[in-house]
N, C-alpha and C positions, 0 to 999 in steps of 0.2 A: 475915128477908129482906124487902126492900122490895116492895110490890105492883108489878105491871107498870106502868111509866110513871107512878108516883106523882110523878115529877119531869118530867112530859111537856113542860113548857114550858121546860125547862133551856136556858139560854143563848140566849134569843131575841135577845139583843144581838149574837150572833155572826153577824150577817148578812154578814160578810165573804165567806162562802162562796157567797152568792147567785149571782154570775155563773157559777159552775161547776155550779149545780144545774139539772137539767132535770126538772121535775115535770109529770106529765100529769094529776094529779088525786089524789083520795083515795078509798080504799075502806074497808070495815069488816072487821076481823078477826073471828075466832070469838067474841071477847069484846065485840064492839060498839065497839071502839076504832078511831079513824081510822088508816088506814095510808097514808102517802104513796106515790104511784106514780111511777115513772120509766120512760122509754123506754130500756131497756138497749141500749147500742151492740152491734152484731154485728161481731165480729172474725173474720178468716179463720184466724188461728193465734195460739197463745199458747205461750211458752216460760217455764218456771219453773226458774231456776238457784238451787240451794241454796248460798248463800254461806257461811252458818254454821249448824251444827246441833250436836247433842250428840256425834256420832261421825263418824269417817271410816273407812270400810272399803275398803282398796285392793284387796281381792280380790272384792268383790261384782260379780256379773256384770250385764251390760246386759240387762235383762229384755226378752222379746219380748211386747209388750202390743198387742193389736189396736187400731188407731185412734190410736196415739201412738208417739213415739220416746223411748227411754230411753238417756241417755249417762252414763257414770261417769267420774270423774276418778281416775286410778290413780297416776301418778307424773309427774315433770317432768324434763326433760333440759336440758343446757347450763348456763347461768349460774344457773338455779334448781334444779339437781338436788339440792342439799344443803339445800333448804328443803321444808317440808311444809305442807299445809293444816292449819289449827288448828281444833279443835273445842272447844266450851265449852257450858255451860248457857245457851243463848240462841238466837235465831233471826234470820236475815236472808235475804231472798229478792230476787233480781234478776229482774224480770219484763219480758218483751219481747213486745209484741203487734203484729200486722200486720193492716191493713185496707186492701185495695187496695194503693196505692203508699205508704200512710202506715205509719210505724213509730213506736211509742211505747215508752219505757223508764221503769221505775219501780223504786225501791229501797224495799222494804217491810220495815221494822224494821231494827235496827242491832246486834243481839246484845248481849253483855255488855261487851265491850271493843273499843276501836278497834284495838288491836294485832292481834287475830284478824281483825277485819273488813277492815282495810286490807291485811293480808297476803294474805288469800284473794281479795280483789278483784283484786290484782295477779297472783297465780299463775293465776287462772282467766281472765285476759285480758279482764276486763269493762270496758267503756267508761263510766267515771264521768262524763266531760264530756258525754256524750250523754243523760244522764238528763233526762226531762221533768218529773218531780215526785218528791217523797219522801212516804212514808206511814208513820205510826205507828199501830199497832193499839190500843195502850193504854199506860198510864204505868208499866209495870214496868221495872226496871233491866235485866233480861235481854233487853229489846226496845229500850231507849233508851240503854243505857250506852255504846255505841260512837259515838253521833251527834256528840258534841262533837269528838272526835278525828278523825272522818271529815270533818267540815266544816273543821277546822283544816288538814287535808292537801289537800283537794280543792276547796274552795269557789271558789278563784280561777279554776279551769278550767271551772266550771259556768255554766249560763245565769244571766243577771243577775236575772230575775224568778222566782227559785226559790220554789216553794210546798211547804209541809209540811201534809199533810192529816191531821186528827185528828178523833176522834168527838165531842169536847166539852171543856169546861173541866176536867172530871174528870181528864183526862190530865196536868194540871199540878199535881195535888195531891202533897203529901209522902206517900210510902209508907214503911211500917215492917214489920219482922218481929218476932215475939214472941221475946224472949230468956229468958222464964221469970220467975217471981216478979213478974209485972205489969210488967216492964221491956220496953223496945223498943230495937231497933237499926235504924239507917237502911237503907231499901231504895231510896234515891235519890229525886230529884225532877227533872223536866224543866223547865229554867229558861228563861223567856221572854227574859231578858237575853242569854243565849248565842245564841238564835235571832236576836235583833235585831242583835247585834254581827256575826253572820254574814250579815246581810241575807237572812234566810229568813222568808217570810211565812206565819204559821200560818193555816190555813183550817179553822175549827171548824164542825161541824154535827152535830146529833143526827138529822137527816133524811138520807136517801140522797143521795149526790152522784154525778154523772158526772164522771170525771176525765180531762181531755185527750181527750175524745171516744172513749175506748177502754174504760177500766175504770169500775167503779162501786163505791160502798160501800153497805153495808146500812143505815147509820145505827144508832142504838141498837137493841138486840135485845130485844124483849118476852120475858118469862119465862112461857111458856104451856104448856110440856111438863112431863113428870115431873122434868126436870133442875133442879138447884139449884147455886148457886155453892159449890164445895167449898172448904174452908179454905185460905187462901193468905196474903195480906198484910193489913195494917191500913192504913187511909187516914186522913189528917188534913185536914179541911176548913178552909180559911183560909190567910192569908198571913203569913209572918214572914221576917225577914232578906232581904227583897226578892224572895222566891220563893213558890211555892205557888199554890193555886187561889183565885179570887176568889168568895166566897160571894154577894157582891152581884150577881154576874152570873147567878145562878140564880133564875129567876122561879118563884113558887109552890113554894118549895124543900122545905118539909116537914122542915127540919133540926130535930133535937132540940137541947135546950140543951147537952148534952154535945158534940155535933158542932160547934156554934157556938163552944164554948169551946176547941176545938182538941184535944179528947180523941180519940185514935186509936180507930177503930171497925172492925169487920170489913168488908173491902172487897167491894163488890158489883159493881164495874166496870160501872156503869150506862151508860157511854158507850164501852165497847169496841165497835169495829165490825169487820166483815169486809170484805175486798177481793175483788171478784168480776169475772168476765168472762163474756160470752155468746159462746161459740165456735160458728161456723157449722157446721151438720150434726152438732154434738156436744151442746150444751146449756150449762148453767151450770157454771162452775168456781168453787167457793167456797173461799176461803182464810181459815181461822179464826185463824191465828197462835197464839192460846192457847185460845180458846173457853171463857172463864170463864162466859159466859152460857149455855153448852150448845151442843153441835154440832147437835142436833135443832132447837133454837130458831133457831140461826143459819141453817141451811139453809131452814127454813120462812120466815124473814124475807126471804131472797133471793128465794124464789118469790113471796111476797106483794107485794113492792115492784115486781117486774118483770112479774108475770103469766106468767112462764116456769116451767113445772112440771118439765121434764126437767133433772135434775142429773147432769152427766157425771162430775164429780170433786169430792171433798172433800179439801182439802189443809191441812196445818199441824199446830199443836199442838191437842190435844183435851182437855187438862187432866183426864185420867182416871188418872194415875199413882197417885194416892192414893185412888182409889175403892174402896169395899168390893166384894166379889164380887157381892153381891145387886144393888147399884146399877149396877155395870158390866153385868151380865146384862140388866137392864131397859133400859139405854141401847142395848145391842147389838140387842135385840129390836126396839126402836123404829127404830133406824138401818136395819135390814134392810127395813122397810116402805117406806123412801124410794126404794128401787130405784136406788141410786147405782152407777154402773158401775165407778168406780175410787176407792179410798180410800188416801190417802198420809199415814200418821201420822208426825209429826215431834215434836221438842222434848219437850213435857210430856205426850205421849199415854200413855206408860208401856208397859213390857214386858207388863203385864197386859192392856192393850188389844191389843197385837200377838198375844199368845197366843189371846185370844178371837177376833180377826179371822181368824187362821189356821184356827181351828176352825169359826167360824160363817159366814164369807164369804171363803173363800180365793181365789175367782175374782176378787174385787175388790181384794184387798190388793196394794199395790206398796210394796216396801221403800225407805226413804230413807236418805241419808247425806250428810254435807257433800260438796259438789262435784258431786252428781248434777244432771242437767238433764232435765226432762220437757217434751216438745213435743207440743202438741195441735193437730191440723189440718194444713194444708198445710206 
């Protein structure tokens, strides 16, 4: 595993994001490293609509949870009655925040396929034309696979100056899955040419960003807790066939000769970021999407960059499905010390995490399913 921020100066050239960044200074973390600080916008309310997740339970009840509202999508009538929400191994969330008279809407990640994403957006009645920005958490196919087909169908109706926020150049690398005997199979690549053709402007930054005055990203997440990146994909640094990530854009890169030669290596997701909100009278809502960097590390990063210690909700994929019992128990013990009021496991969190959460923190656990909507605040 790479040391924390061994590639700290990654993508200095990506100053495109500077207009959206509100930094209030630097602080030092427990390891003496500089931590960028931002002024986290305070929103009155936040709604998280699960557009695509692994399952859709039409019988799940609308939970009664203090301080928030839970709505479930059960069935559809009329012209759509013979259609159903589609679930798959992937994640997509439609986020709506309110601050005074201002409303902002974001689509965070795009699931595995455009067929599922576009189907669910229509059935749920979500306003794609009203989206203020798009966000990609990291460069895995189950989070970017639906983007191309989504833009093909909806781009003409969307704002002209559409931006896509990413954590860094790492998001554009080729990804691979191990096929055995040293062979690899493709796990997709996010292609800049597709974004350019769709007139979508990538906004890359390893530092925290304020997005449209409502949301903020954590930037790259330091690896400071007991957590480690559990085995997942392999990453290929470099460009070929007109796509891939540009190693020349990484300052002080510390790449090994094998990496520079295009040899796939275990993926550390150095620039996966989380999307967060600071909700009035609640605290931070941290959306990890996949959480390869660790959910403890991610929550702590959100606290450090904002100075806000109260975490109201942890939402998204926690990447613990493949965790050993010992590792999971250690993470659960650490998670409990953070005093998070609500935990929403989705996607890659794993049934093992669900069982552990039911046992260790039942009062915080909120079950999630495709089509569910969670509203915090007014």
